C-alpha positions as CSV (number, residue, x, y, z in Angstrom):
1,M,215.7,252.8,80.1
2,L,216.2,255.4,82.9
3,G,213.9,257.7,81.0
4,R,210.9,255.3,80.9
5,P,207.9,256.9,82.6
6,P,206.7,255.3,85.9
7,L,203.5,254.1,84.2
8,G,205.5,252.0,81.9
9,W,207.4,250.4,84.7
10,Y,204.1,249.7,86.3
11,G,202.7,248.0,83.3
12,I,205.8,245.9,82.7
13,G,205.8,244.8,86.4
14,S,202.1,244.0,86.3
15,I,202.5,241.8,83.3
16,A,205.4,240.0,84.8
17,C,203.5,239.4,88.1
18,A,200.4,238.2,86.2
19,A,202.5,235.7,84.3
20,V,204.4,234.4,87.3
21,S,201.5,234.3,89.8
22,P,199.7,231.2,88.4
23,M,203.0,229.3,88.7
24,V,203.4,230.4,92.3
25,G,199.8,229.6,93.1
26,S,200.2,226.0,91.7
27,I,203.3,225.5,93.9
28,V,201.5,226.8,97.0
29,L,198.3,224.8,96.4
30,G,200.1,221.7,95.2
31,R,197.8,221.3,92.2
32,A,197.2,222.8,88.8
33,L,195.0,225.8,88.7
34,T,191.8,225.9,86.7
35,V,191.5,228.3,83.8
36,T,189.1,230.5,85.7
37,E,191.6,230.7,88.6
38,V,194.5,231.6,86.2
39,Y,192.5,234.4,84.6
40,R,191.3,235.8,88.0
41,M,194.8,235.7,89.5
42,A,196.4,237.4,86.4
43,L,193.7,240.1,86.4
44,G,194.2,240.7,90.1
45,R,198.0,241.1,89.7
46,F,197.6,243.3,86.7
47,L,194.9,245.7,88.0
48,G,195.3,245.3,91.7
49,P,192.2,245.7,93.9
50,A,190.1,246.5,90.9
51,G,191.1,243.2,89.4
52,W,190.0,241.4,92.5
53,L,186.5,242.9,92.1
54,L,186.3,242.4,88.3
55,G,187.6,238.9,88.3
56,P,184.5,237.0,89.5
57,V,182.4,239.2,87.2
58,L,184.5,238.7,84.0
59,F,185.5,235.1,84.8
60,P,182.6,233.4,86.7
61,E,182.9,229.8,87.8
62,P,181.4,227.4,85.2
63,V,178.1,226.0,86.0
64,V,178.4,222.3,86.5
65,P,175.2,220.2,86.6
66,A,174.6,218.9,90.0
67,T,174.9,215.2,90.2
68,P,173.0,213.2,92.8
69,P,175.1,211.5,95.4
70,P,175.8,207.9,94.4
71,Q,173.0,205.6,95.5
72,N,174.1,202.9,97.8
73,P,173.0,199.5,96.7
74,P,170.1,198.2,98.9
75,P,171.3,196.1,101.7
76,P,170.8,192.4,101.2
77,Q,167.6,191.2,102.7
78,P,168.2,189.2,105.8
79,R,167.2,185.6,105.7
80,Q,163.9,184.9,107.3
81,A,164.7,183.8,110.8
82,R,163.1,180.6,112.0
83,T,160.7,181.2,114.9
84,H,161.3,178.9,117.9
85,H,158.7,178.6,120.5
86,I,160.6,177.0,123.4
87,Q,158.6,177.2,126.6
88,I,160.8,176.7,129.6
89,P,158.7,176.7,132.8
90,P,159.7,179.2,135.5
91,R,161.4,177.8,138.6
92,G,158.2,177.9,140.6
93,V,156.3,175.7,138.2
94,T,156.6,172.0,138.8
95,A,153.3,170.7,137.4
96,F,154.6,168.7,134.4
97,V,155.7,165.2,133.7
98,P,159.3,165.1,135.0
99,N,160.7,163.0,132.1
100,E,158.8,164.1,129.0
101,V,158.8,166.9,126.5
102,L,156.5,167.8,123.6
103,L,158.1,168.8,120.2
104,E,156.9,170.2,116.9
105,V,159.4,170.0,114.1
106,E,159.4,171.9,110.8
107,S,157.7,170.2,107.9
108,G,160.1,168.2,105.7
109,T,162.6,167.5,108.5
110,P,164.6,164.4,107.6
111,A,164.2,161.4,109.9
112,G,168.0,161.4,110.4
113,Y,167.9,164.9,111.8
114,L,165.5,163.7,114.6
115,T,167.5,160.6,115.1
116,A,170.7,162.6,115.7
117,I,168.9,164.9,118.2
118,A,167.4,161.9,120.0
119,R,170.8,160.3,120.3
120,R,172.5,163.4,121.6
121,L,169.8,164.3,124.1
122,Q,168.9,160.7,125.1
123,L,165.3,161.0,123.9
124,T,162.9,158.2,123.0
125,L,159.8,158.9,120.8
126,L,156.6,157.8,122.6
127,E,153.9,159.0,120.2
128,T,153.1,161.3,117.3
129,Q,149.7,163.0,116.8
130,S,148.4,165.4,114.1
131,F,145.8,167.9,115.2
132,T,143.2,169.0,112.7
133,L,142.1,172.1,114.6
134,T,145.6,173.7,114.8
135,G,147.2,172.0,111.8
136,R,150.1,171.0,113.9
137,T,151.8,167.6,114.4
138,L,153.3,167.1,117.8
139,Q,155.5,164.4,119.2
140,R,155.9,163.2,122.8
141,W,159.4,162.2,123.9
142,R,160.7,160.5,127.0
143,I,163.9,162.0,128.5
144,G,166.6,159.4,129.4
145,G,169.6,159.7,131.7
146,N,169.8,162.4,134.3
147,R,168.6,165.3,132.1
148,S,165.8,167.5,133.4
149,V,163.0,168.9,131.4
150,R,164.4,172.4,131.6
151,T,167.9,171.3,130.6
152,T,166.5,169.4,127.6
153,L,164.4,172.3,126.5
154,R,167.4,174.7,126.6
155,A,169.4,172.2,124.5
156,L,166.6,171.9,122.0
157,S,166.6,175.6,121.4
158,S,169.9,175.3,119.5
159,F,168.4,173.0,116.8
160,A,167.1,175.1,113.9
161,R,164.3,172.7,112.8
162,I,162.6,172.5,116.2
163,A,159.6,174.8,115.7
164,A,158.2,174.4,119.3
165,A,159.0,172.6,122.5
166,Q,157.5,172.6,126.0
167,P,156.9,170.3,129.0
168,N,154.0,167.9,129.0
169,F,152.1,169.9,131.7
170,L,149.9,168.4,134.3
171,F,146.3,169.6,135.1
172,V,144.1,168.8,138.1
173,F,140.5,169.2,138.8
174,G,139.1,172.3,140.5
175,Q,137.7,170.5,143.6
176,A,138.2,172.0,147.0
177,Q,137.6,168.7,148.8
178,P,136.8,165.1,147.8
179,P,133.1,164.3,147.2
180,V,131.3,162.5,150.0
181,Q,128.5,160.0,149.6
182,F,125.1,161.5,150.3
183,D,121.5,160.8,149.5
184,A,119.1,163.6,149.7
185,D,116.3,165.2,147.8
186,A,117.3,168.8,148.3
187,Q,119.1,170.6,145.5
188,Y,119.6,174.3,146.1
189,V,121.1,174.7,142.6
190,E,117.6,174.4,141.0
191,P,116.1,177.5,142.6
192,K,119.4,179.4,142.6
193,L,119.7,179.1,138.8
194,H,115.9,179.4,138.1
195,L,116.0,176.1,136.2
196,L,112.2,175.4,136.3
197,E,111.5,178.7,134.7
198,A,114.2,178.3,132.1
199,H,113.1,174.8,131.2
200,K,109.7,176.1,130.2
201,I,111.5,177.8,127.3
202,N,114.0,175.1,126.4
203,N,116.2,172.4,127.9
204,G,119.4,172.9,125.8
205,D,117.8,170.6,123.2
206,N,120.5,168.8,121.1
207,V,123.3,171.2,121.7
208,L,126.6,169.3,121.5
209,V,128.6,169.8,124.7
210,A,132.0,168.2,125.1
211,V,133.2,167.3,128.6
212,I,136.9,166.8,128.8
213,D,137.4,165.0,132.0
214,S,137.9,161.6,133.6
215,K,135.9,158.6,132.4
216,I,132.1,159.1,132.8
217,D,129.7,156.5,134.1
218,T,127.4,156.5,131.1
219,S,125.2,153.9,132.7
220,H,124.0,156.3,135.4
221,P,120.2,156.7,135.2
222,D,120.5,160.5,135.2
223,L,122.5,160.3,131.9
224,A,120.3,158.0,130.0
225,G,120.0,159.0,126.4
226,V,122.3,162.1,126.4
227,I,125.6,160.5,125.4
228,A,126.3,161.3,121.7
229,G,129.9,160.1,121.5
230,Q,132.8,158.9,123.6
231,Y,136.6,159.2,123.2
232,D,139.5,157.9,125.2
233,A,142.7,159.9,124.8
234,L,144.6,157.6,127.1
235,G,144.1,154.6,125.0
236,S,143.9,152.2,127.9
237,A,141.1,150.6,129.8
238,G,140.1,152.4,133.0
239,P,137.1,152.5,135.3
240,A,134.5,155.3,135.4
241,H,135.5,158.1,137.7
242,M,133.4,160.2,140.1
243,H,134.6,163.6,138.9
244,G,133.8,163.2,135.2
245,T,130.5,161.6,136.1
246,G,129.6,164.5,138.4
247,M,130.4,167.1,135.8
248,A,128.4,165.4,133.1
249,D,125.4,165.1,135.5
250,A,125.6,168.7,136.6
251,I,125.1,169.6,133.0
252,A,122.6,167.1,131.9
253,A,121.0,165.1,134.7
254,H,117.3,164.4,134.1
255,A,116.1,161.7,136.6
256,K,116.4,162.2,140.3
257,L,118.3,165.4,139.9
258,I,117.7,168.2,137.4
259,G,120.7,169.3,135.3
260,V,121.0,172.8,134.0
261,A,120.4,171.6,130.4
262,P,119.0,168.1,130.5
263,K,118.4,167.6,126.8
264,V,121.9,168.5,125.5
265,K,124.0,165.8,123.8
266,L,127.2,165.0,125.6
267,L,130.5,164.2,123.9
268,T,132.5,162.6,126.7
269,A,136.3,162.7,126.2
270,R,138.5,160.9,128.7
271,A,141.8,162.9,129.1
272,F,142.3,162.3,132.9
273,S,143.5,159.0,134.3
274,G,141.0,158.7,137.1
275,G,142.9,157.6,140.2
276,K,141.3,157.1,143.6
277,D,142.1,160.5,145.0
278,S,143.2,162.4,142.0
279,A,143.1,162.2,138.2
280,P,145.8,164.2,136.6
281,G,145.6,165.0,132.9
282,T,148.5,166.0,130.6
283,T,148.8,168.5,127.8
284,F,149.1,165.9,125.2
285,N,145.9,164.0,126.2
286,I,143.9,167.1,126.7
287,L,144.9,168.3,123.2
288,K,143.8,164.9,121.7
289,A,140.5,165.1,123.5
290,F,139.9,168.7,122.4
291,D,140.7,168.0,118.8
292,W,138.3,165.1,118.8
293,A,135.6,167.3,120.3
294,A,136.2,169.8,117.5
295,S,136.0,167.1,114.9
296,K,132.5,166.2,116.3
297,N,131.4,169.9,116.0
298,A,131.0,170.5,119.7
299,R,129.5,173.9,120.4
300,I,130.6,174.1,124.0
301,V,133.6,172.6,125.8
302,N,133.6,172.1,129.5
303,M,137.0,172.1,131.2
304,S,136.6,171.6,134.9
305,F,140.4,171.5,135.5
306,A,143.2,174.0,136.0
307,G,147.0,174.1,135.6
308,P,150.0,176.1,134.3
309,D,150.1,178.4,131.3
310,D,150.5,176.1,128.4
311,G,151.5,177.4,125.0
312,M,150.3,174.5,122.9
313,L,146.9,174.4,124.7
314,R,146.7,178.2,124.3
315,D,147.1,177.8,120.5
316,M,144.3,175.3,120.4
317,L,142.0,177.4,122.5
318,A,142.5,180.4,120.2
319,K,141.6,178.3,117.1
320,A,138.5,176.9,118.8
321,H,137.3,180.3,119.9
322,A,137.8,181.6,116.3
323,R,135.7,178.7,115.1
324,G,132.9,179.7,117.3
325,M,133.2,177.2,120.1
326,V,132.2,178.3,123.6
327,L,135.0,177.5,126.1
328,I,134.3,177.2,129.8
329,A,136.8,176.3,132.6
330,A,137.1,176.2,136.4
331,V,139.4,178.9,137.8
332,G,140.8,176.3,140.3
333,S,140.7,175.8,144.0
334,A,144.3,176.7,144.9
335,G,143.4,179.6,147.1
336,P,143.0,183.4,146.8
337,R,146.8,183.9,146.7
338,S,147.3,181.5,143.8
339,P,148.6,182.9,140.5
340,P,146.2,182.6,137.6
341,L,145.5,179.1,136.5
342,Y,144.7,178.0,133.0
343,P,142.8,177.4,130.8
344,A,140.4,179.7,132.8
345,A,142.9,182.6,132.7
346,D,143.1,182.4,128.9
347,P,141.3,185.4,127.3
348,N,139.3,183.1,125.0
349,V,137.9,181.1,127.9
350,I,135.1,181.9,130.4
351,G,136.6,181.4,133.9
352,V,134.1,180.3,136.5
353,T,134.4,180.5,140.3
354,A,132.2,178.9,143.0
355,T,129.6,180.3,145.5
356,D,127.6,178.6,148.2
357,A,123.8,178.7,148.9
358,D,124.2,182.1,150.4
359,D,126.1,183.5,147.4
360,K,129.4,183.6,149.3
361,L,132.6,182.9,147.4
362,L,134.3,179.6,148.1
363,P,137.3,180.4,150.3
364,Q,139.6,178.1,148.5
365,A,138.8,179.4,145.0
366,N,141.2,181.4,142.9
367,R,140.3,185.1,142.9
368,G,142.5,186.0,140.1
369,P,143.3,189.5,139.0
370,Q,146.3,188.9,136.8
371,A,148.8,191.6,136.0
372,N,148.1,193.5,132.8
373,R,145.5,190.9,131.7
374,G,142.4,191.8,133.7
375,P,140.5,189.4,135.9
376,Q,140.5,185.7,135.1
377,V,137.0,185.2,136.7
378,A,134.1,186.0,134.4
379,V,131.2,184.2,136.1
380,L,130.2,182.8,139.5
381,A,127.9,179.8,140.0
382,P,126.9,177.3,142.7
383,G,129.8,175.2,143.6
384,V,129.7,174.6,147.4
385,E,128.1,171.4,148.8
386,V,126.3,170.6,145.6
387,L,124.4,167.4,145.3
388,E,125.3,165.4,142.2
389,P,125.2,161.8,140.9
390,A,128.0,159.5,141.8
391,L,129.2,156.1,140.5
392,D,126.9,153.0,140.6
393,A,123.7,155.0,140.5
394,G,124.6,156.7,143.8
395,Y,124.7,160.4,144.8
396,Q,127.4,162.6,146.4
397,V,128.1,166.1,147.6
398,T,130.9,168.0,146.0
399,T,132.6,171.4,146.5
400,G,134.8,173.3,144.1
401,T,135.0,175.4,141.0
402,S,134.8,172.3,138.9
403,V,131.0,171.8,139.4
404,A,130.5,175.6,139.1
405,A,132.0,175.5,135.7
406,A,129.7,172.6,134.8
407,H,126.7,174.6,135.8
408,V,127.8,177.5,133.6
409,T,128.3,175.1,130.7
410,G,124.7,174.1,131.0
411,V,123.6,177.7,131.2
412,A,125.5,178.5,128.0
413,A,123.7,175.7,126.2
414,L,120.3,177.2,126.7
415,P,120.6,180.3,124.5
416,L,122.4,178.2,121.9
417,A,119.5,175.8,121.7
418,R,117.2,178.7,121.2
419,N,119.4,180.4,118.6
420,P,122.1,178.0,117.1
421,A,123.5,180.9,115.1
422,L,124.8,182.6,118.3
423,T,128.6,183.1,118.5
424,P,130.7,183.3,121.6
425,T,130.7,187.1,121.4
426,R,126.9,187.4,121.0
427,C,125.8,184.9,123.6
428,A,125.0,186.7,126.8
429,V,126.7,184.1,129.1
430,C,129.5,183.5,126.7
431,S,130.6,187.0,126.0
432,S,134.2,187.9,127.0
433,A,132.8,191.3,128.1
434,Q,131.6,189.5,131.3
435,R,135.2,189.5,132.4
436,V,134.7,193.2,133.5
437,R,133.1,192.0,136.7
438,F,131.7,188.8,138.4
439,R,128.3,187.9,137.3
440,E,126.0,185.3,138.7
441,A,125.1,182.6,136.2
442,S,121.4,182.3,135.8
443,A,119.5,180.2,133.3
444,T,116.7,182.7,132.9
445,S,119.0,185.7,132.4
446,A,120.9,183.7,129.7
447,L,117.6,183.3,127.8
448,A,116.5,186.9,128.2
């Protein structure tokens, strides 16, 4: 043993280390070594540094096919959330019926569901109306107890089957002052709008114009033969009213006074009550009148009234514009500091303001640039101290954006009579591009 050469002792020690090192490695790593690791470790212990270099060459790691990471299952699709259109008016808005709300419920809603809501919120159903133009069925409910409109609307937002809810908004006429009785032969509107020249081309022959207003005195001589249909959204008897009569005559008068389009056919829709000093109209009644006018294929709708932004009315205006109806409204006479009023501020509507005989703007008229929406005023027209027919075959002088809107309604009828195929975007007076700046309504320019 003592005579064994040093090389022999080296070989015996190397073999011993190579045998023991895998066991030591397993203990240190706490796991079993792979075959490749055993061979490399043994070679390293047997040959020293040379083994460390040769190990990876002689015993490479086996090639394992790459496996894609496990695919996570697609997340479950969320259930389609029901869209609720609950319009709660801002604090500054008070123009609505104080004890009513309008509702739209999802199709197929059981009667018991509504009964439970009515019991919980102290609601009483007043009427239900289906609207062909929008395809919606709306209900008008009275609020009982001490609940306010805003409180009721907030409570309704928690019921999944309520598709839409809002106040029954109130709208008023765009008059700056009450009409006064007057009898005179002068009418500055005629030369201002170049009516005689325009009527040599046409008179708005047979264009269907809807006037949504108070009850019209259809017996007035200036309206003989132009009434094509009548509708009463209120469903109750009421006398003729000076506002509706004045608007109809500004469009179609053809006796003592000359209307802008004296041969149109008027569809008169009563949506305003017609009190002595005022004649407020509600969302629900205006929607009924509008839907009736659409069913009669009205080409133009005159709306000489103004009020709050109204979601349900906005939907109907969009549907009417898409159908090709020309929509004209007074911007209102609430003053230059007033916020935009509707429907004139709606992008689908031509908003009209008033000027006097010297082309000066009516001081009480809404001016209306509206934030991020552009101007609400598209066209200006005569609306200060305008002579127009009154009740009982009389005449009166009126001031306001109401009558200015009626004049523009007549102007819009002239190109439509000449070319019935015109759409709102192709008619010179009707184009929404006129919102870029004020333009004076002119019968002859409309026909150019």
